[in-house]
MIDOSE-1310 file (N, C-alpha, C; in nm, 2 decimals, decimal comma, always signed):
residues 296
meek	+5,70/+12,44/+8,52/+5,62/+12,49/+8,41/+5,57/+12,39/+8,31; +5,47/+12,33/+8,32/+5,40/+12,24/+8,22/+5,44/+12,27/+8,09; +5,50/+12,19/+7,99/+5,57/+12,21/+7,87/+5,45/+12,11/+7,78; +5,46/+12,18/+7,67/+5,34/+12,11/+7,55/+5,41/+12,10/+7,46
elit	+5,33/+11,93/+7,42/+5,45/+11,87/+7,29/+5,42/+11,93/+7,14; +5,55/+11,97/+7,11/+5,54/+12,00/+6,95/+5,47/+11,95/+6,87; +5,40/+12,04/+6,78/+5,37/+11,98/+6,62/+5,44/+11,88/+6,56; +5,38/+11,83/+6,51/+5,47/+11,71/+6,43/+5,38/+11,69/+6,36
senm	+5,42/+11,58/+6,25/+5,35/+11,49/+6,13/+5,35/+11,41/+6,19; +5,36/+11,36/+6,26/+5,36/+11,25/+6,35/+5,21/+11,24/+6,49; +5,25/+11,34/+6,56/+5,11/+11,38/+6,63/+5,05/+11,52/+6,59; +5,01/+11,54/+6,48/+4,90/+11,65/+6,42/+4,80/+11,61/+6,48
hawd	+4,73/+11,48/+6,48/+4,63/+11,45/+6,50/+4,57/+11,50/+6,65; +4,63/+11,51/+6,77/+4,64/+11,53/+6,89/+4,58/+11,71/+6,91; +4,63/+11,78/+6,80/+4,63/+11,95/+6,75/+4,48/+12,01/+6,85; +4,50/+12,04/+6,97/+4,40/+12,10/+7,04/+4,30/+12,22/+6,98
gril	+4,37/+12,30/+6,87/+4,29/+12,41/+6,80/+4,35/+12,54/+6,85; +4,39/+12,56/+6,90/+4,48/+12,69/+6,99/+4,53/+12,74/+6,92; +4,53/+12,83/+6,84/+4,64/+12,93/+6,77/+4,63/+13,08/+6,83; +4,80/+13,12/+6,82/+4,79/+13,24/+6,85/+4,85/+13,34/+6,69
vtga	+4,79/+13,42/+6,70/+4,78/+13,51/+6,55/+4,88/+13,65/+6,62; +5,00/+13,67/+6,60/+5,00/+13,83/+6,62/+5,02/+13,92/+6,49; +4,97/+14,05/+6,47/+4,94/+14,12/+6,34/+4,85/+14,13/+6,28; +4,74/+14,08/+6,42/+4,61/+14,00/+6,40/+4,54/+14,14/+6,27
tgfl	+4,53/+14,25/+6,29/+4,50/+14,34/+6,20/+4,58/+14,41/+6,03; +4,70/+14,33/+6,04/+4,73/+14,34/+5,93/+4,70/+14,25/+5,76; +4,73/+14,25/+5,67/+4,76/+14,22/+5,54/+4,72/+14,03/+5,59; +4,79/+14,00/+5,63/+4,83/+13,82/+5,62/+4,71/+13,83/+5,76
gsri	+4,78/+13,85/+5,87/+4,77/+13,77/+5,99/+4,57/+13,84/+5,97; +4,48/+13,91/+5,95/+4,37/+13,93/+5,95/+4,29/+13,80/+5,89; +4,38/+13,82/+5,77/+4,32/+13,68/+5,70/+4,29/+13,55/+5,73; +4,41/+13,54/+5,81/+4,49/+13,37/+5,89/+4,30/+13,42/+5,99
vray	+4,30/+13,48/+6,05/+4,21/+13,52/+6,14/+4,08/+13,48/+6,11; +4,05/+13,50/+6,00/+3,90/+13,51/+5,93/+3,89/+13,34/+5,88; +4,03/+13,29/+5,85/+4,01/+13,14/+5,78/+3,96/+13,00/+5,90; +4,02/+13,12/+6,00/+4,06/+12,96/+6,15/+3,98/+12,96/+6,23
eksc	+3,88/+13,07/+6,28/+3,81/+13,17/+6,36/+3,69/+13,07/+6,37; +3,61/+12,97/+6,27/+3,51/+12,92/+6,29/+3,57/+12,78/+6,32; +3,68/+12,74/+6,31/+3,67/+12,61/+6,31/+3,77/+12,59/+6,47; +3,88/+12,68/+6,48/+3,96/+12,70/+6,58/+3,94/+12,79/+6,70
rvfa	+4,04/+12,77/+6,78/+4,02/+12,90/+6,92/+4,15/+12,93/+6,86; +4,09/+13,08/+6,78/+4,19/+13,16/+6,78/+4,24/+13,32/+6,86; +4,38/+13,33/+6,94/+4,40/+13,45/+7,00/+4,44/+13,55/+6,91; +4,41/+13,65/+6,90/+4,45/+13,72/+6,84/+4,46/+13,91/+6,90
pnhq	+4,59/+13,88/+7,00/+4,59/+14,02/+7,10/+4,65/+14,13/+7,00; +4,58/+14,22/+7,05/+4,60/+14,36/+7,00/+4,75/+14,38/+7,10; +4,79/+14,53/+7,05/+4,93/+14,58/+7,12/+4,90/+14,61/+7,28; +4,77/+14,63/+7,32/+4,78/+14,67/+7,45/+4,74/+14,48/+7,53
emdi	+4,68/+14,43/+7,47/+4,70/+14,30/+7,55/+4,82/+14,21/+7,53; +4,89/+14,28/+7,38/+5,08/+14,19/+7,42/+5,14/+14,25/+7,31; +5,23/+14,34/+7,40/+5,34/+14,41/+7,34/+5,45/+14,28/+7,30; +5,49/+14,27/+7,15/+5,57/+14,22/+7,16/+5,75/+14,27/+7,17
chmd	+5,76/+14,41/+7,19/+5,85/+14,44/+7,20/+5,91/+14,45/+7,35; +5,81/+14,37/+7,45/+5,86/+14,38/+7,61/+5,82/+14,21/+7,64; +5,95/+14,11/+7,67/+5,97/+14,00/+7,67/+5,84/+13,96/+7,81; +5,83/+14,04/+7,92/+5,71/+14,02/+8,02/+5,55/+14,01/+7,98
svra	+5,54/+14,09/+7,84/+5,42/+14,07/+7,79/+5,38/+13,96/+7,76; +5,51/+13,95/+7,62/+5,50/+13,83/+7,53/+5,42/+13,71/+7,64; +5,51/+13,70/+7,72/+5,55/+13,59/+7,86/+5,41/+13,55/+7,90; +5,35/+13,64/+7,94/+5,23/+13,70/+8,06/+5,14/+13,64/+7,96
yiek	+5,13/+13,68/+7,86/+4,99/+13,67/+7,74/+5,01/+13,49/+7,67; +5,09/+13,47/+7,64/+5,11/+13,29/+7,60/+5,13/+13,21/+7,69; +5,13/+13,28/+7,83/+5,11/+13,11/+7,91/+5,00/+13,14/+8,03; +4,87/+13,25/+7,97/+4,79/+13,27/+7,97/+4,69/+13,17/+7,87
vrpq	+4,74/+13,22/+7,74/+4,63/+13,16/+7,67/+4,67/+13,00/+7,65; +4,83/+12,97/+7,63/+4,91/+12,80/+7,58/+4,85/+12,79/+7,45; +4,87/+12,86/+7,34/+4,82/+12,80/+7,21/+4,91/+12,70/+7,19; +4,93/+12,64/+7,07/+5,00/+12,49/+7,03/+5,05/+12,56/+6,97
iavh	+4,98/+12,68/+6,86/+5,06/+12,67/+6,74/+5,09/+12,86/+6,76; +5,20/+12,93/+6,69/+5,12/+13,07/+6,70/+5,25/+13,12/+6,59; +5,12/+13,23/+6,54/+5,18/+13,21/+6,40/+5,22/+13,35/+6,38; +5,32/+13,40/+6,38/+5,39/+13,54/+6,42/+5,44/+13,64/+6,27
caaa	+5,28/+13,72/+6,22/+5,28/+13,84/+6,12/+5,33/+13,95/+6,15; +5,33/+14,01/+6,32/+5,35/+14,10/+6,31/+5,51/+14,16/+6,30; +5,51/+14,27/+6,22/+5,60/+14,33/+6,19/+5,62/+14,48/+6,15; +5,74/+14,55/+6,11/+5,73/+14,70/+6,04/+5,80/+14,65/+5,93
sdtl	+5,66/+14,67/+5,83/+5,70/+14,62/+5,71/+5,74/+14,70/+5,58; +5,70/+14,84/+5,63/+5,72/+14,97/+5,56/+5,89/+14,97/+5,52; +5,92/+14,88/+5,46/+6,06/+14,86/+5,38/+6,13/+15,02/+5,41; +6,06/+15,13/+5,36/+6,13/+15,27/+5,35/+6,13/+15,31/+5,50
wcqe	+6,07/+15,25/+5,60/+6,08/+15,30/+5,70/+6,15/+15,21/+5,81; +6,14/+15,10/+5,82/+6,28/+15,09/+5,84/+6,39/+15,07/+5,80; +6,42/+15,14/+5,65/+6,52/+15,21/+5,63/+6,62/+15,30/+5,70; +6,49/+15,38/+5,76/+6,50/+15,54/+5,80/+6,50/+15,51/+5,93
hpea	+6,40/+15,45/+6,02/+6,42/+15,40/+6,17/+6,48/+15,25/+6,18; +6,63/+15,24/+6,14/+6,68/+15,13/+6,19/+6,64/+15,06/+6,35; +6,67/+15,19/+6,45/+6,67/+15,07/+6,61/+6,55/+15,07/+6,60; +6,41/+15,14/+6,57/+6,29/+15,13/+6,58/+6,22/+15,00/+6,53
sfri	+6,26/+14,98/+6,43/+6,19/+14,87/+6,35/+6,29/+14,71/+6,41; +6,45/+14,76/+6,46/+6,50/+14,62/+6,48/+6,41/+14,59/+6,62; +6,37/+14,70/+6,67/+6,32/+14,63/+6,80/+6,18/+14,55/+6,79; +6,13/+14,57/+6,67/+5,96/+14,53/+6,65/+6,04/+14,39/+6,56
nveg	+6,12/+14,39/+6,47/+6,11/+14,31/+6,35/+6,21/+14,19/+6,40; +6,30/+14,23/+6,45/+6,43/+14,13/+6,54/+6,37/+14,09/+6,70; +6,39/+14,21/+6,77/+6,32/+14,16/+6,92/+6,23/+14,09/+6,98; +6,14/+14,18/+6,90/+5,98/+14,10/+6,90/+5,96/+13,97/+6,85
aehm	+6,05/+13,89/+6,76/+6,05/+13,79/+6,69/+6,13/+13,71/+6,79; +6,24/+13,76/+6,84/+6,32/+13,71/+6,96/+6,27/+13,66/+7,11; +6,12/+13,77/+7,12/+6,07/+13,81/+7,28/+5,95/+13,61/+7,24; +5,92/+13,63/+7,07/+5,83/+13,53/+7,04/+5,88/+13,37/+7,06
arvc	+6,00/+13,35/+6,97/+6,07/+13,25/+7,00/+6,15/+13,20/+7,13; +6,15/+13,28/+7,20/+6,20/+13,24/+7,37/+6,07/+13,16/+7,45; +5,96/+13,24/+7,43/+5,86/+13,16/+7,50/+5,83/+13,02/+7,42; +5,79/+13,08/+7,33/+5,74/+12,91/+7,25/+5,86/+12,79/+7,25
gdlg	+5,95/+12,88/+7,23/+6,07/+12,75/+7,30/+6,05/+12,73/+7,45; +6,05/+12,76/+7,55/+6,01/+12,75/+7,66/+5,90/+12,66/+7,68; +5,78/+12,68/+7,67/+5,63/+12,61/+7,63/+5,59/+12,50/+7,54; +5,71/+12,48/+7,43/+5,66/+12,42/+7,33/+5,57/+12,43/+7,26
tkli	+5,54/+12,57/+7,22/+5,49/+12,58/+7,10/+5,51/+12,63/+6,98; +5,47/+12,55/+6,91/+5,53/+12,56/+6,77/+5,48/+12,66/+6,68; +5,62/+12,75/+6,62/+5,63/+12,92/+6,59/+5,66/+12,91/+6,46; +5,59/+12,96/+6,36/+5,53/+12,98/+6,28/+5,58/+13,11/+6,21
fcss	+5,71/+13,17/+6,17/+5,75/+13,32/+6,19/+5,74/+13,37/+6,03; +5,67/+13,47/+6,02/+5,66/+13,53/+5,89/+5,75/+13,62/+5,85; +5,83/+13,56/+5,76/+5,96/+13,68/+5,72/+5,95/+13,71/+5,57; +6,04/+13,71/+5,49/+5,99/+13,81/+5,35/+6,11/+13,75/+5,25
dqiy	+6,10/+13,77/+5,16/+6,22/+13,75/+4,98/+6,30/+13,82/+4,99; +6,25/+13,95/+5,09/+6,34/+14,07/+5,08/+6,48/+14,03/+5,13; +6,46/+13,91/+5,20/+6,64/+13,92/+5,21/+6,71/+13,83/+5,13; +6,68/+13,85/+4,97/+6,74/+13,79/+4,87/+6,79/+13,90/+4,80
fgsg	+6,74/+14,04/+4,86/+6,76/+14,15/+4,77/+6,92/+14,19/+4,80; +7,00/+14,23/+4,72/+7,17/+14,22/+4,75/+7,24/+14,05/+4,68; +7,13/+13,96/+4,67/+7,20/+13,85/+4,63/+7,24/+13,88/+4,46; +7,32/+13,85/+4,43/+7,38/+13,84/+4,32/+7,30/+13,68/+4,22
gmep	+7,32/+13,71/+4,10/+7,25/+13,61/+3,97/+7,10/+13,60/+3,98; +7,06/+13,54/+3,89/+6,97/+13,59/+3,85/+6,83/+13,46/+3,82; +6,92/+13,38/+3,90/+6,83/+13,28/+3,89/+6,73/+13,27/+3,99; +6,59/+13,16/+4,03/+6,55/+13,19/+4,19/+6,65/+13,12/+4,27
hken	+6,64/+13,21/+4,39/+6,69/+13,16/+4,54/+6,69/+13,09/+4,57; +6,74/+13,00/+4,63/+6,69/+12,85/+4,72/+6,79/+12,90/+4,89; +6,67/+12,83/+4,96/+6,71/+12,85/+5,11/+6,84/+12,82/+5,18; +6,92/+12,78/+5,13/+7,04/+12,71/+5,16/+7,18/+12,80/+5,09
eevs	+7,12/+12,89/+5,03/+7,22/+13,03/+4,97/+7,29/+13,09/+5,08; +7,39/+13,13/+5,08/+7,43/+13,24/+5,19/+7,40/+13,39/+5,09; +7,34/+13,47/+5,21/+7,21/+13,59/+5,16/+7,32/+13,71/+5,24; +7,32/+13,81/+5,20/+7,38/+13,96/+5,23/+7,25/+14,07/+5,21
page	+7,14/+14,07/+5,31/+7,08/+14,15/+5,22/+7,14/+14,32/+5,21; +7,09/+14,36/+5,09/+7,10/+14,50/+5,09/+7,03/+14,60/+5,15; +6,88/+14,57/+5,20/+6,82/+14,68/+5,32/+6,80/+14,64/+5,40; +6,78/+14,72/+5,49/+6,77/+14,73/+5,64/+6,67/+14,63/+5,69
ygrq	+6,52/+14,63/+5,57/+6,41/+14,49/+5,60/+6,46/+14,42/+5,60; +6,54/+14,37/+5,48/+6,60/+14,22/+5,50/+6,70/+14,21/+5,60; +6,78/+14,25/+5,62/+6,86/+14,23/+5,72/+6,81/+14,19/+5,84; +6,70/+14,27/+5,92/+6,66/+14,24/+6,02/+6,56/+14,10/+6,03
klea	+6,50/+14,10/+5,92/+6,44/+13,94/+5,85/+6,52/+13,84/+5,91; +6,65/+13,83/+5,86/+6,74/+13,78/+5,87/+6,80/+13,67/+5,96; +6,87/+13,84/+6,06/+6,87/+13,81/+6,19/+6,76/+13,74/+6,28; +6,62/+13,82/+6,26/+6,50/+13,77/+6,27/+6,51/+13,59/+6,32
ekrc	+6,53/+13,51/+6,18/+6,54/+13,40/+6,16/+6,61/+13,32/+6,22; +6,76/+13,34/+6,23/+6,84/+13,33/+6,35/+6,81/+13,30/+6,46; +6,74/+13,44/+6,51/+6,68/+13,44/+6,66/+6,57/+13,30/+6,68; +6,51/+13,29/+6,57/+6,42/+13,21/+6,60/+6,43/+13,08/+6,57
arfc	+6,55/+13,07/+6,50/+6,65/+12,87/+6,53/+6,69/+12,89/+6,64; +6,74/+12,96/+6,72/+6,85/+12,97/+6,82/+6,68/+12,94/+6,93; +6,61/+12,97/+7,00/+6,56/+12,98/+7,08/+6,42/+12,93/+7,06; +6,41/+12,84/+6,94/+6,27/+12,80/+6,91/+6,31/+12,69/+6,81
sdsv	+6,39/+12,61/+6,83/+6,50/+12,53/+6,72/+6,36/+12,45/+6,63; +6,22/+12,44/+6,69/+6,17/+12,33/+6,57/+6,08/+12,47/+6,48; +6,10/+12,61/+6,48/+5,99/+12,71/+6,49/+6,07/+12,72/+6,28; +5,94/+12,76/+6,22/+5,94/+12,74/+6,08/+5,93/+12,90/+6,09
slrl	+6,06/+12,93/+5,98/+6,12/+13,07/+5,87/+6,01/+13,08/+5,74; +5,91/+13,13/+5,71/+5,84/+13,15/+5,61/+5,92/+13,29/+5,49; +6,01/+13,24/+5,40/+6,02/+13,38/+5,36/+5,93/+13,38/+5,20; +5,82/+13,48/+5,27/+5,72/+13,53/+5,20/+5,76/+13,63/+5,08
cwmy	+5,66/+13,60/+4,98/+5,66/+13,67/+4,83/+5,56/+13,78/+4,89; +5,56/+13,92/+4,81/+5,43/+14,00/+4,79/+5,40/+13,95/+4,74; +5,24/+13,94/+4,84/+5,13/+13,87/+4,83/+4,99/+14,01/+4,80; +4,90/+13,97/+4,73/+4,81/+14,04/+4,67/+4,65/+13,95/+4,76
dser	+4,54/+14,03/+4,69/+4,40/+13,99/+4,71/+4,35/+14,02/+4,64; +4,19/+13,99/+4,61/+4,09/+14,08/+4,53/+4,02/+14,15/+4,57; +4,00/+14,17/+4,73/+3,92/+14,25/+4,76/+4,01/+14,30/+4,91; +3,96/+14,41/+4,98/+4,03/+14,46/+5,12/+3,95/+14,40/+5,20
llek	+4,01/+14,34/+5,30/+3,94/+14,28/+5,39/+3,90/+14,39/+5,52; +4,00/+14,49/+5,51/+3,99/+14,64/+5,68/+3,96/+14,73/+5,59; +3,92/+14,82/+5,65/+3,88/+14,94/+5,57/+4,00/+15,06/+5,52; +4,09/+15,02/+5,67/+4,24/+15,08/+5,63/+4,31/+15,01/+5,59
ehgn	+4,29/+14,91/+5,54/+4,39/+14,86/+5,44/+4,44/+14,91/+5,35; +4,62/+14,92/+5,26/+4,62/+15,01/+5,15/+4,58/+14,92/+5,05; +4,59/+14,93/+4,93/+4,59/+14,85/+4,80/+4,71/+14,79/+4,79; +4,67/+14,69/+4,71/+4,79/+14,58/+4,68/+4,79/+14,53/+4,52
flta	+4,86/+14,48/+4,46/+4,93/+14,48/+4,37/+4,79/+14,42/+4,26; +4,71/+14,35/+4,28/+4,61/+14,29/+4,25/+4,46/+14,38/+4,17; +4,45/+14,47/+4,33/+4,37/+14,57/+4,34/+4,42/+14,70/+4,25; +4,56/+14,73/+4,27/+4,57/+14,90/+4,16/+4,55/+14,83/+4,03
flqa	+4,59/+14,68/+3,97/+4,60/+14,70/+3,88/+4,44/+14,68/+3,78; +4,41/+14,63/+3,86/+4,24/+14,65/+3,80/+4,18/+14,77/+3,83; +4,21/+14,88/+3,92/+4,17/+14,98/+3,90/+4,18/+15,10/+3,79; +4,33/+15,05/+3,77/+4,42/+15,10/+3,66/+4,31/+15,08/+3,53
vaee	+4,35/+14,93/+3,53/+4,27/+14,87/+3,42/+4,11/+14,96/+3,37; +4,03/+14,96/+3,46/+3,88/+15,03/+3,47/+3,91/+15,16/+3,46; +4,02/+15,21/+3,53/+4,01/+15,36/+3,49/+4,09/+15,39/+3,36; +4,09/+15,31/+3,27/+4,24/+15,35/+3,15/+4,32/+15,44/+3,20
remv	+4,39/+15,44/+3,30/+4,51/+15,44/+3,33/+4,65/+15,44/+3,28; +4,74/+15,52/+3,26/+4,89/+15,46/+3,21/+4,88/+15,40/+3,35; +4,98/+15,25/+3,31/+5,02/+15,17/+3,40/+5,17/+15,19/+3,40; +5,29/+15,19/+3,51/+5,40/+15,20/+3,48/+5,49/+15,09/+3,57
ypiy	+5,56/+15,04/+3,54/+5,59/+14,89/+3,60/+5,78/+14,86/+3,55; +5,81/+14,82/+3,63/+6,02/+14,80/+3,61/+6,03/+14,71/+3,53; +6,13/+14,70/+3,49/+6,19/+14,61/+3,37/+6,32/+14,52/+3,44; +6,33/+14,61/+3,53/+6,47/+14,53/+3,60/+6,47/+14,52/+3,75
dyrg	+6,32/+14,42/+3,78/+6,27/+14,40/+3,93/+6,22/+14,29/+3,87; +6,25/+14,15/+3,95/+6,18/+14,02/+3,95/+6,17/+13,96/+4,07; +6,08/+13,97/+4,07/+5,99/+13,87/+4,22/+5,89/+13,80/+4,21; +5,82/+13,69/+4,25/+5,73/+13,63/+4,26/+5,63/+13,74/+4,35
itdv	+5,51/+13,74/+4,28/+5,34/+13,77/+4,34/+5,23/+13,69/+4,36; +5,22/+13,64/+4,49/+5,12/+13,56/+4,52/+5,03/+13,56/+4,56; +4,93/+13,50/+4,55/+4,76/+13,54/+4,57/+4,77/+13,52/+4,75; +4,77/+13,60/+4,86/+4,75/+13,57/+4,97/+4,61/+13,45/+5,03
rlvv	+4,54/+13,40/+4,95/+4,47/+13,34/+4,98/+4,52/+13,16/+5,00; +4,60/+13,16/+4,90/+4,66/+13,04/+4,92/+4,77/+13,03/+5,00; +4,87/+13,14/+5,02/+4,95/+13,13/+5,14/+4,84/+13,07/+5,33; +4,75/+13,13/+5,30/+4,67/+13,10/+5,41/+4,61/+12,95/+5,42
enle	+4,55/+12,90/+5,33/+4,53/+12,74/+5,28/+4,66/+12,67/+5,30; +4,76/+12,69/+5,24/+4,87/+12,60/+5,30/+4,96/+12,60/+5,42; +4,89/+12,68/+5,52/+4,95/+12,69/+5,66/+4,86/+12,57/+5,74; +4,86/+12,52/+5,67/+4,81/+12,37/+5,77/+4,89/+12,28/+5,76
kvfk	+4,93/+12,28/+5,64/+5,08/+12,19/+5,61/+5,20/+12,25/+5,63; +5,21/+12,37/+5,68/+5,28/+12,45/+5,73/+5,30/+12,42/+5,90; +5,22/+12,37/+5,93/+5,22/+12,32/+6,11/+5,29/+12,22/+6,12; +5,26/+12,12/+6,01/+5,37/+12,02/+6,01/+5,49/+12,01/+5,99
lpgg	+5,54/+12,11/+5,94/+5,69/+12,08/+5,87/+5,76/+12,14/+5,99; +5,94/+12,02/+5,97/+6,02/+12,04/+6,07/+6,10/+12,17/+6,05; +6,12/+12,20/+6,16/+6,20/+12,33/+6,18/+6,30/+12,36/+6,06; +6,26/+12,47/+6,03/+6,38/+12,55/+5,94/+6,35/+12,67/+5,85
vynf	+6,42/+12,70/+5,73/+6,40/+12,82/+5,65/+6,26/+12,71/+5,49; +6,21/+12,83/+5,55/+6,13/+12,77/+5,34/+6,11/+12,86/+5,28; +6,07/+12,87/+5,17/+6,06/+12,94/+5,07/+5,88/+12,98/+5,08; +5,79/+13,03/+5,03/+5,69/+13,03/+5,01/+5,57/+13,08/+4,99
gsen	+5,57/+13,07/+4,82/+5,51/+13,19/+4,72/+5,54/+13,15/+4,62; +5,46/+13,19/+4,51/+5,48/+13,17/+4,40/+5,62/+13,21/+4,27; +5,63/+13,11/+4,24/+5,75/+13,14/+4,13/+5,76/+13,26/+4,02; +5,78/+13,30/+3,99/+5,75/+13,39/+3,85/+5,91/+13,36/+3,75
dyni	+5,87/+13,36/+3,61/+5,95/+13,38/+3,52/+6,02/+13,50/+3,48; +5,92/+13,61/+3,49/+5,95/+13,75/+3,43/+6,00/+13,82/+3,55; +6,04/+13,98/+3,43/+5,99/+14,06/+3,54/+5,91/+14,13/+3,53; +5,88/+14,24/+3,62/+5,71/+14,27/+3,70/+5,68/+14,37/+3,57
yetv	+5,72/+14,42/+3,46/+5,64/+14,49/+3,35/+5,64/+14,34/+3,27; +5,75/+14,24/+3,22/+5,70/+14,15/+3,19/+5,51/+14,07/+3,21; +5,53/+14,07/+3,37/+5,44/+14,00/+3,39/+5,31/+14,03/+3,40; +5,28/+14,20/+3,37/+5,18/+14,28/+3,36/+5,17/+14,28/+3,21
hrll	+5,27/+14,35/+3,13/+5,21/+14,28/+2,97/+5,15/+14,13/+2,94; +5,18/+14,00/+2,98/+5,14/+13,90/+2,96/+4,97/+13,86/+3,00; +5,02/+13,96/+3,12/+4,88/+13,95/+3,20/+4,75/+14,00/+3,12; +4,79/+14,13/+3,07/+4,69/+14,19/+2,97/+4,67/+14,11/+2,82
kklg	+4,78/+14,08/+2,81/+4,75/+14,00/+2,67/+4,65/+13,86/+2,69; +4,67/+13,81/+2,82/+4,58/+13,68/+2,78/+4,44/+13,72/+2,87; +4,44/+13,86/+2,90/+4,32/+13,90/+2,96/+4,23/+13,98/+2,79; +4,31/+13,94/+2,75/+4,23/+14,05/+2,61/+4,21/+14,20/+2,61
yste	+4,34/+14,24/+2,70/+4,33/+14,40/+2,69/+4,44/+14,45/+2,64; +4,44/+14,61/+2,62/+4,53/+14,68/+2,53/+4,63/+14,71/+2,64; +4,77/+14,68/+2,58/+4,90/+14,72/+2,62/+4,95/+14,84/+2,64; +4,83/+14,93/+2,52/+4,87/+15,08/+2,49/+4,97/+15,15/+2,61
rlkk	+4,87/+15,16/+2,74/+4,87/+15,22/+2,84/+5,00/+15,18/+2,83; +5,05/+15,06/+2,90/+5,14/+15,00/+2,99/+5,26/+15,12/+2,93; +5,39/+15,12/+3,04/+5,52/+15,15/+3,03/+5,60/+15,07/+3,13; +5,73/+15,12/+3,11/+5,81/+15,12/+3,10/+5,91/+15,17/+3,22
neta	+5,91/+15,14/+3,37/+6,02/+15,22/+3,43/+6,17/+15,18/+3,44; +6,23/+15,27/+3,34/+6,36/+15,22/+3,29/+6,51/+15,27/+3,39; +6,47/+15,31/+3,52/+6,55/+15,35/+3,60/+6,53/+15,26/+3,71; +6,44/+15,25/+3,75/+6,42/+15,16/+3,88/+6,55/+15,02/+3,91
fagn	+6,62/+15,02/+4,01/+6,69/+14,92/+3,99/+6,80/+14,88/+3,87; +6,81/+15,01/+3,77/+6,89/+15,00/+3,65/+7,01/+14,90/+3,68; +7,10/+15,03/+3,78/+7,24/+14,98/+3,77/+7,26/+14,87/+3,83; +7,17/+14,80/+3,88/+7,16/+14,64/+3,97/+7,04/+14,58/+3,98
prni	+7,00/+14,48/+3,90/+6,85/+14,46/+3,86/+6,82/+14,36/+4,02; +6,73/+14,40/+4,04/+6,66/+14,31/+4,20/+6,63/+14,20/+4,12; +6,71/+14,10/+4,23/+6,63/+13,96/+4,16/+6,58/+13,88/+4,29; +6,49/+13,88/+4,31/+6,42/+13,84/+4,47/+6,32/+13,73/+4,41
rvhm	+6,33/+13,65/+4,31/+6,29/+13,55/+4,32/+6,27/+13,41/+4,39; +6,19/+13,35/+4,45/+6,21/+13,22/+4,50/+6,19/+13,10/+4,45; +6,29/+12,99/+4,46/+6,23/+12,82/+4,41/+6,19/+12,74/+4,54; +6,09/+12,70/+4,48/+6,02/+12,62/+4,56/+6,02/+12,47/+4,63
gkae	+6,13/+12,48/+4,53/+6,16/+12,32/+4,59/+6,12/+12,26/+4,69; +6,21/+12,29/+4,79/+6,24/+12,27/+4,94/+6,07/+12,22/+4,97; +5,95/+12,36/+4,98/+5,84/+12,35/+5,04/+5,77/+12,22/+4,94; +5,82/+12,22/+4,81/+5,72/+12,12/+4,73/+5,78/+11,97/+4,77
tfgi	+5,87/+11,98/+4,79/+5,87/+11,82/+4,91/+5,78/+11,76/+5,02; +5,71/+11,87/+5,04/+5,63/+11,83/+5,13/+5,52/+11,86/+5,14; +5,43/+11,87/+4,98/+5,32/+11,88/+4,95/+5,30/+11,99/+4,92; +5,37/+12,11/+4,98/+5,30/+12,25/+4,96/+5,37/+12,32/+4,85
efpk	+5,27/+12,38/+4,72/+5,27/+12,41/+4,58/+5,17/+12,53/+4,61; +5,25/+12,60/+4,48/+5,18/+12,73/+4,48/+5,13/+12,71/+4,29; +5,10/+12,77/+4,25/+5,05/+12,81/+4,07/+5,17/+12,95/+4,02; +5,23/+12,93/+3,95/+5,32/+13,01/+3,93/+5,25/+13,18/+3,90
tler	+5,32/+13,25/+3,91/+5,24/+13,38/+3,92/+5,17/+13,46/+3,79; +5,22/+13,44/+3,71/+5,12/+13,50/+3,59/+4,96/+13,40/+3,60; +4,96/+13,26/+3,64/+4,90/+13,16/+3,54/+4,81/+13,20/+3,72; +4,82/+13,20/+3,80/+4,73/+13,23/+3,89/+4,69/+13,37/+3,93
lvec	+4,73/+13,48/+3,85/+4,71/+13,64/+3,83/+4,54/+13,64/+3,73; +4,60/+13,56/+3,62/+4,50/+13,54/+3,54/+4,40/+13,43/+3,63; +4,37/+13,32/+3,67/+4,25/+13,27/+3,72/+4,19/+13,40/+3,81; +4,28/+13,45/+3,92/+4,18/+13,54/+4,00/+4,12/+13,66/+3,89
vnsi	+4,16/+13,69/+3,85/+4,11/+13,80/+3,77/+4,00/+13,75/+3,69; +3,98/+13,64/+3,65/+3,85/+13,56/+3,54/+3,77/+13,53/+3,70; +3,79/+13,51/+3,77/+3,72/+13,47/+3,85/+3,64/+13,57/+3,91; +3,64/+13,68/+3,88/+3,62/+13,83/+3,98/+3,50/+13,83/+3,88
C-alpha cells in the first residue's frame, strides 16, 4: 500500500490541498469546510459515507479519497448525554478516534484530533492548565477525550490533539444549529432579559473564527497535545459583567449563580504558552468578545 509523506513544517509546500473533515455538519466542522472549500479539495463525508464507529467504513473511505490532512471533529459532545450513555458515547468519542488514528497512521495522513478543555475538569488549583499536567477528568466526556488523545498518539504518532475551549460565533451557520455563548448574550441584551452566570466556573471562551484561521499553522505542528483557545482571567460571571461595562450596557439584570460548582470550583482555563512558541496566538476572552460585539 502506497504511503503518503506526513505534513511537516519542512514539506508543507508539497501539500496537495486534500482535506478530510469529519463532523462537517457540526459547529466547528461546518466552519472549517466553509473556510477551505474554495481553496482546497475538501472531503466531508456524512454518516452513511463513513461511519467512524466501524473500522472498515473508515478505512474504505479514507483509502478512496486519500487526504493528506484529516481534521477529526466528529464527536458526541453533549456532556450530559455522555454521562448518561457512557458506552454509546465511548464508541463514538474513543473508538471512533482510534479508527481514524489507525487508518491515518497507516496511510501517512496528518491527523488533527479535536479534543477538549473538559479534560481539565477535576484537576485542582486555580492556575491556567498546561498540557504536561497530570489530569484526572471528573466527567465522562473529559475521560473519553483524554483516552482518545492517548490512542491517537499511539496509532498515529504525528497526530495533533487540540484541547479546544468553549467556542462561539456571532452568526448561526446552520438552520439546526443551537445558540452559543455570544448569540445567547446578544439576545438577552436585546430583549432586556435577566442573565444568570456562575461565579465558580472559570474557563476560556473562544471565537470559532480564530480557531479556523489558526488551523493552517496547526497543520505544521509536530505531533502532540496543544491547548487551543483564548485564555481568561475571570470567572464566567465576572467576564459577562466586565463585557457589559465595556460595551456601555447596564449590569442591573445580571445575576450571580452561586450554586453551580460551589463545593468545588471548576477551573478549566488553559495556558497557551506551548502553542504560542509555534506562532499560534489568541486574544484573551474578554478582549475578543468586545471586538466581536463592536463589529456587529
